[in-house]
C-alpha positions as CSV (number, residue, x, y, z in Angstrom):
1,M,62.8,21.4,40.2
2,F,65.7,19.7,39.0
3,E,65.3,16.5,41.7
4,G,61.6,16.5,40.6
5,N,62.6,16.2,36.9
6,F,65.8,14.0,37.5
7,I,63.1,11.6,39.6
8,K,60.4,11.7,36.5
9,A,63.2,11.6,34.0
10,L,64.5,8.1,36.0
11,L,61.2,7.0,36.0
12,L,60.2,6.9,31.9
13,T,63.1,5.8,31.2
14,L,62.9,3.0,33.1
15,V,59.8,2.7,32.5
16,A,60.4,3.2,28.9
17,G,63.4,-0.6,29.7
18,L,61.0,-2.2,32.0
19,A,58.7,-2.4,28.3
20,T,61.1,-5.8,27.7
21,G,60.3,-7.2,30.6
22,V,57.0,-6.9,29.8
23,G,57.6,-8.4,26.0
24,G,59.1,-11.7,27.8
25,A,56.7,-11.9,30.4
26,I,53.8,-12.4,27.7
27,I,55.7,-16.2,26.5
28,M,53.9,-17.1,29.6
29,F,50.3,-16.7,28.4
30,V,50.5,-16.4,24.5
31,K,50.2,-20.2,23.6
32,R,50.3,-19.0,20.0
33,F,51.6,-15.9,18.7
34,S,49.2,-15.3,15.0
35,P,52.3,-13.2,13.0
36,K,49.0,-10.5,10.8
37,V,48.4,-9.8,14.9
38,L,52.5,-9.3,15.3
39,S,53.0,-7.5,11.8
40,A,50.2,-5.1,13.0
41,A,51.5,-4.7,16.1
42,L,54.9,-3.8,14.9
43,G,54.0,-1.7,12.1
44,F,51.5,0.7,14.5
45,S,55.1,0.6,16.4
46,A,56.4,2.1,14.2
47,G,53.8,5.0,12.9
48,V,54.5,6.3,16.8
49,M,58.2,6.5,16.6
50,I,57.8,7.9,12.9
51,F,54.9,10.7,14.0
52,I,56.7,11.4,17.1
53,S,60.1,12.1,15.5
54,L,59.1,14.3,12.3
55,V,56.1,15.9,13.5
56,E,57.4,16.7,17.3
57,L,61.3,16.3,18.3
58,F,62.3,16.8,14.2
59,P,61.1,20.9,14.6
60,E,61.3,20.9,17.3
61,S,65.0,20.9,17.6
62,R,65.1,22.7,14.2
63,H,63.5,25.5,16.1
64,S,65.7,25.1,19.1
65,L,68.8,25.1,17.1
66,S,67.6,28.5,14.7
67,L,66.7,30.5,17.6
68,L,70.6,29.9,18.2
69,F,72.9,29.9,16.1
70,G,70.2,31.5,12.4
71,E,67.8,29.5,10.4
72,R,70.5,28.3,8.1
73,L,72.7,26.6,10.4
74,G,70.3,25.4,13.0
75,M,68.7,23.8,10.2
76,L,72.2,21.9,8.9
77,Y,72.2,21.2,12.7
78,T,69.2,19.8,13.0
79,L,69.8,17.5,9.9
80,L,74.0,16.3,11.0
81,A,72.6,15.3,14.2
82,F,69.8,13.7,12.6
83,F,71.6,11.5,10.3
84,G,74.1,11.6,12.9
85,G,71.4,9.5,15.1
86,M,70.6,7.6,11.9
87,G,74.6,6.5,11.8
88,V,74.9,5.2,15.8
89,I,72.4,2.7,15.2
90,A,73.5,1.6,11.7
91,L,77.3,1.0,13.0
92,I,75.6,-1.3,16.0
93,D,74.0,-3.3,13.4
94,H,77.0,-3.4,11.3
95,L,79.1,-5.1,14.4
96,V,77.5,-7.4,14.9
97,P,77.1,-10.3,12.5
98,S,73.2,-10.0,10.9
99,Y,72.2,-13.3,12.5
100,E,73.7,-12.5,15.6
101,N,71.0,-9.6,15.4
102,P,67.5,-10.7,16.6
103,H,67.1,-6.5,17.4
104,E,63.5,-7.9,16.6
105,V,61.2,-10.3,16.1
106,N,62.2,-13.0,13.9
107,Q,61.1,-15.6,11.5
108,L,62.9,-18.5,14.1
109,T,62.0,-17.0,17.3
110,I,57.9,-17.5,16.3
111,E,58.3,-20.2,15.0
112,V,60.1,-22.1,17.9
113,H,57.5,-20.8,20.3
114,N,54.2,-21.9,18.2
115,N,55.7,-25.2,17.5
116,A,57.0,-26.2,20.6
117,V,53.2,-25.7,23.1
118,G,52.8,-28.8,23.1
119,L,56.3,-29.8,24.6
120,E,56.0,-26.5,27.2
121,N,52.8,-27.4,27.9
122,S,54.1,-31.0,28.4
123,L,57.1,-30.5,30.4
124,P,57.3,-27.9,33.8
125,D,59.6,-25.1,34.6
126,S,61.4,-28.0,36.8
127,T,62.2,-30.1,33.9
128,A,65.8,-29.8,33.2
129,A,67.0,-28.9,30.4
130,P,67.7,-31.2,27.4
131,E,71.4,-31.3,27.0
132,N,71.8,-30.9,22.9
133,K,72.8,-29.0,20.4
134,E,69.6,-27.4,19.4
135,S,68.9,-26.1,23.0
136,K,72.9,-24.9,22.7
137,K,71.9,-23.0,19.8
138,L,68.5,-21.9,21.3
139,L,70.1,-20.3,24.7
140,R,73.4,-19.0,22.4
141,L,70.6,-17.3,20.3
142,G,68.4,-16.1,23.6
143,L,71.8,-14.6,25.9
144,L,73.2,-12.9,22.0
145,S,70.1,-11.4,21.7
146,S,69.8,-9.6,25.4
147,I,73.4,-8.5,24.7
148,V,72.7,-6.9,21.2
149,I,68.8,-5.4,22.3
150,A,70.7,-3.8,25.9
151,V,73.7,-2.3,23.3
152,H,70.9,-0.6,21.7
153,N,69.4,0.6,24.3
154,F,71.4,2.1,26.3
155,P,72.0,5.2,23.5
156,E,68.3,4.9,23.3
157,G,68.6,5.5,28.0
158,L,70.4,8.3,27.3
159,A,68.2,10.2,24.6
160,T,65.1,9.9,26.9
161,F,66.9,11.1,30.0
162,V,68.6,13.9,28.9
163,T,65.4,14.9,26.7
164,A,63.0,14.0,29.7
165,M,65.3,16.1,31.8
166,E,65.0,19.8,30.7
167,E,61.7,18.9,28.5
168,P,59.6,16.6,30.1
169,T,56.1,16.3,27.5
170,L,58.8,15.2,24.6
171,G,60.8,13.3,27.1
172,L,57.0,11.2,27.4
173,S,56.4,11.4,23.6
174,I,59.4,10.0,23.8
175,A,59.4,7.4,26.1
176,F,56.2,6.1,25.4
177,A,57.7,5.5,21.4
178,I,60.6,3.2,22.9
179,A,58.2,1.2,25.4
180,L,55.8,0.0,22.0
181,H,59.1,-0.6,20.5
182,N,61.5,-2.8,23.7
183,I,57.7,-5.1,24.0
184,P,58.9,-7.0,20.8
185,E,62.6,-6.9,21.4
186,G,61.4,-8.7,24.6
187,I,59.6,-11.4,22.9
188,A,63.4,-11.9,21.1
189,V,65.4,-12.1,23.4
190,A,62.9,-14.6,26.0
191,I,61.8,-17.4,23.3
192,P,64.5,-19.1,22.9
193,I,66.0,-18.9,26.2
194,Y,62.7,-20.2,27.5
195,Y,62.5,-23.4,25.2
196,A,66.4,-23.8,25.9
197,T,66.3,-24.1,29.9
198,K,62.4,-25.0,29.9
199,R,62.6,-22.0,32.9
200,R,59.9,-19.1,32.5
201,G,61.6,-17.3,35.0
202,K,65.2,-17.0,33.5
203,A,64.0,-15.9,30.4
204,V,61.4,-13.5,31.5
205,W,64.8,-12.1,33.9
206,N,67.1,-12.1,30.5
207,A,64.8,-9.6,28.9
208,T,64.2,-7.8,31.5
209,L,68.6,-7.4,32.1
210,S,68.4,-6.3,28.4
211,G,66.4,-3.5,29.2
212,L,67.5,-2.3,32.1
213,A,70.2,-1.2,30.5
214,E,68.1,1.5,28.7
215,P,67.4,3.6,33.2
216,L,71.5,2.9,33.1
217,G,72.7,5.0,29.9
218,G,70.4,7.7,31.1
219,I,72.1,7.8,34.1
220,V,75.9,7.0,32.9
221,G,75.1,9.5,29.9
222,F,73.7,12.1,32.3
223,V,76.5,12.1,35.0
224,L,79.5,12.5,31.7
225,L,76.9,14.4,30.1
226,S,76.0,17.1,32.5
227,R,78.3,19.9,32.5
228,L,77.4,19.9,28.4
229,L,73.4,20.1,28.6
230,S,72.2,23.8,27.2
231,D,69.5,25.0,24.7
232,S,72.1,23.1,21.7
233,F,72.9,20.2,23.6
234,L,69.2,19.4,23.6
235,G,68.2,20.3,20.1
236,I,70.8,17.7,18.8
237,I,69.5,15.3,21.1
238,L,66.2,15.1,19.9
239,A,67.0,15.6,16.6
240,S,69.5,12.3,17.3
241,V,66.7,10.5,18.8
242,A,64.7,11.6,15.4
243,G,66.8,9.8,13.4
244,I,67.4,6.9,15.7
245,M,63.8,6.3,15.6
246,V,63.2,6.9,12.3
247,Y,66.0,4.4,11.4
248,I,64.7,1.3,13.6
249,S,61.4,1.9,11.9
250,L,62.8,1.6,8.5
251,D,65.4,-1.0,8.8
252,E,63.8,-3.1,11.3
253,L,60.0,-3.0,12.5
254,L,59.0,-2.5,9.0
255,P,60.5,-5.1,7.4
256,T,59.9,-7.9,9.9
257,A,55.8,-6.4,9.7
258,E,56.3,-7.0,6.2
259,N,57.7,-10.6,6.4
260,Y,54.3,-11.8,9.1
261,G,51.7,-10.0,7.3
262,A,50.0,-8.5,4.1
263,H,51.5,-5.8,2.9
264,H,47.7,-3.7,3.7
265,I,47.9,-5.1,7.7
266,A,51.4,-3.3,8.4
267,I,50.0,0.2,6.5
268,I,47.5,-0.1,8.7
269,G,49.2,-0.6,11.8
270,V,51.9,2.6,10.5
271,I,48.1,4.5,9.9
272,T,47.1,4.0,12.9
273,G,49.7,4.2,15.0
274,M,50.1,7.4,13.1
275,A,47.0,8.5,14.1
276,F,47.0,7.4,17.4
277,M,50.1,9.9,18.5
278,G,48.3,12.8,16.5
279,F,45.4,13.0,18.5
280,G,47.0,12.5,21.3
281,M,49.0,14.7,21.1
282,M,46.3,17.0,20.4
283,L,43.9,16.0,23.0
284,F,47.0,16.3,25.3
């Protein structure tokens, strides 16, 4: 049973991480990004993450901790873990300067891609990247994106892995939400690297590498924390994951969605994402 859950947890975490590579690969097929479509997609991702966090993870954490510590203390520990998860991601964001923290697709990456379509069509992958200041800036942006996203993915991987070990169904929900969130992150990594180097493979590879921090975080965290695994630890992890996903949704996904589309497009995406997860949970 333990071995079976370990493999399932590893696969779920790996799939969630590889979604970053999927995002990177999108630039090979999409010639222009529609701001409205991107806005709706980011809103959808936020809706999925918020719904799972508040409807599934937070109540499950509260129930688990209340059984162990009583209703009052259980709620207190749930709240502390929830806001503690927010604090971890907020601290990571604070330690990285805002102009170097492309945790989501930003205006620069989209403009670079849309304005350089002609350049993409005229230059083959083998063409040497021009050694100019702009190319170096783009390469630096892409590499920084890769590093920052890898740092973000490490605790997400730990949370997904530990949850999937103990509660495979909850682990599946978390992995799905994080995978949706990782796709635009892959775009943020791949676009500047591709237009700095003119090498599709390098761009997609860097996006994929940043996502592999997800399963790495899961395995390393599990090895270090395996002795702590218990019902109380799982309850704390669930609330922490909920806090992380709500913070990412409110601080990253929704503001970015607002920037790219009309307010109502982002909100429709959020509602659609919530409905998708709600009816999905009911059916399965």
